[in-house]
Every structure is written in C-alpha cells, then in structure tokens.
MIZAKOL-470493 format. One line per 2 residues: number of its first residue (from 1); for each residue x, y, z of C-alpha. Coordinates in nm, 2 decimals. Each point is the difference from the previous one (the first is absolute). Layout:
NUM> X:Y:Z ~ ...
END
This chain:
1> 6.37:7.86:9.89 ~ 0.34:-0.01:0.17
3> 0.04:-0.36:-0.11 ~ -0.05:0.10:-0.37
5> 0.25:0.28:0.04 ~ 0.25:-0.24:0.16
7> -0.06:-0.26:-0.27 ~ 0.05:0.26:-0.27
9> 0.32:0.12:0.16 ~ 0.14:-0.35:0.01
11> -0.09:-0.05:-0.36 ~ 0.18:0.32:-0.10
13> 0.31:-0.10:0.19 ~ 0.00:-0.35:-0.15
15> -0.05:0.14:-0.35 ~ 0.28:0.24:0.05
17> 0.24:-0.28:0.11 ~ -0.10:-0.21:-0.30
19> 0.05:0.30:-0.23 ~ 0.35:0.06:0.14
21> 0.09:-0.37:-0.05 ~ -0.12:0.01:-0.36
23> 0.20:0.32:-0.06 ~ 0.31:-0.16:0.15
25> -0.04:-0.32:-0.20 ~ -0.07:0.20:-0.32
27> 0.31:0.21:0.05 ~ 0.21:-0.31:0.08
29> -0.12:-0.18:-0.32 ~ 0.06:0.31:-0.21
31> 0.35:0.02:0.15 ~ 0.07:-0.36:-0.09
33> -0.12:0.05:-0.36 ~ 0.22:0.31:-0.04
35> 0.30:-0.17:0.15 ~ -0.04:-0.29:-0.24
37> -0.02:0.25:-0.29 ~ 0.33:0.15:0.12
39> -0.15:0.33:0.12 ~ 0.17:-0.02:0.34
41> -0.06:0.36:0.11 ~ -0.37:-0.01:-0.07
43> -0.01:-0.34:0.17 ~ 0.17:0.14:0.30
45> -0.25:0.28:0.02 ~ -0.28:-0.25:0.01
47> 0.17:-0.22:0.25 ~ 0.05:0.29:0.24
49> -0.37:0.10:-0.03 ~ -0.09:-0.37:0.06
51> 0.23:-0.01:0.31 ~ -0.17:0.31:0.14
53> -0.35:-0.15:-0.07 ~ 0.09:-0.34:0.15
55> 0.15:0.18:0.31 ~ -0.32:0.20:0.04
57> -0.21:-0.31:-0.01 ~ 0.23:-0.19:0.24
59> 0.08:-0.26:-0.27 ~ 0.36:-0.10:0.09
61> 0.01:-0.29:-0.26 ~ -0.09:0.24:-0.28
63> 0.24:0.26:0.12 ~ 0.27:-0.27:0.02
65> -0.05:-0.10:-0.36 ~ -0.02:0.35:-0.13
67> 0.32:0.10:0.18 ~ 0.18:-0.30:-0.15
69> -0.11:0.10:-0.35 ~ 0.09:0.36:0.08
71> 0.34:-0.12:0.09 ~ 0.04:-0.18:-0.33
73> -0.12:0.31:-0.20 ~ 0.24:0.22:0.20
75> 0.29:-0.24:-0.07 ~ -0.07:0.00:-0.37
77> 0.01:0.38:0.00 ~ 0.34:-0.01:0.17
79> -0.13:0.14:0.33 ~ 0.17:-0.26:0.21
81> -0.04:0.17:0.34 ~ -0.37:0.04:-0.06
83> -0.02:-0.36:-0.12 ~ 0.17:-0.12:0.32
85> -0.25:0.20:0.21 ~ -0.30:-0.16:-0.17
87> 0.15:-0.34:0.03 ~ 0.07:0.05:0.37
89> -0.36:0.12:0.06 ~ -0.13:-0.30:-0.19
91> 0.22:-0.24:0.21 ~ -0.11:0.17:0.32
93> -0.36:-0.04:-0.08 ~ 0.05:-0.36:-0.11
95> 0.15:-0.07:0.34 ~ -0.28:0.18:0.19
97> -0.27:-0.20:-0.18 ~ 0.19:-0.32:0.03
99> 0.06:-0.07:-0.37 ~ 0.14:-0.35:-0.01
101> 0.23:0.09:-0.30 ~ 0.21:0.23:0.22
END
C-alpha cells in the first residue's frame, strides 16, 4: 500500500513539473509571437510570466532565453533600464550554465 502511495506521489510531482514546463514554454512562445506582431507590452507580460515559470521549474536555459526576449521587448518600449536588467540576467544565466556563445 505504501509503495502505491509513494508511486502516486512521484507521478503527481512529475506531472506538475511537466505542466509547469509546458506553461513556461507556452508563455514564451506566445511572447515571441506578440513581439513579432509589434505588441511589445503584451509580449513583455508573457515573457515575465515565462521567466517566473522557468525559475519555478529550475530551467535556467528557458529563463535565460525569456529574459533575453524580455530585454528586447523592454528596449522597444523605451524602458532602457528594465531592458538592461533583463539582458544582465540573461547574460548571468548564460555564464552559469556555460553557454558557449558568451
């Protein structure tokens, strides 16, 4: 009985992690689409939600990419200090995960 409960608990934890990843990816993809349509504020909102979801699921690569795009959306809105903060966060994450492009 205890083994079934433990197995079910692991299944729920794994499903939650997968759900968070799908949510983060969906937010990110929506942000990219909105950015490409010139809707920079709405894109920024999606990127910020994606960043939070990636952070929650410990996905540094996803967070790095979302922060980079959030920086671009902020830049296009004229929010240069915010853009710089997102770019710096993206760069910091790239260094920590060993991105060869840095």
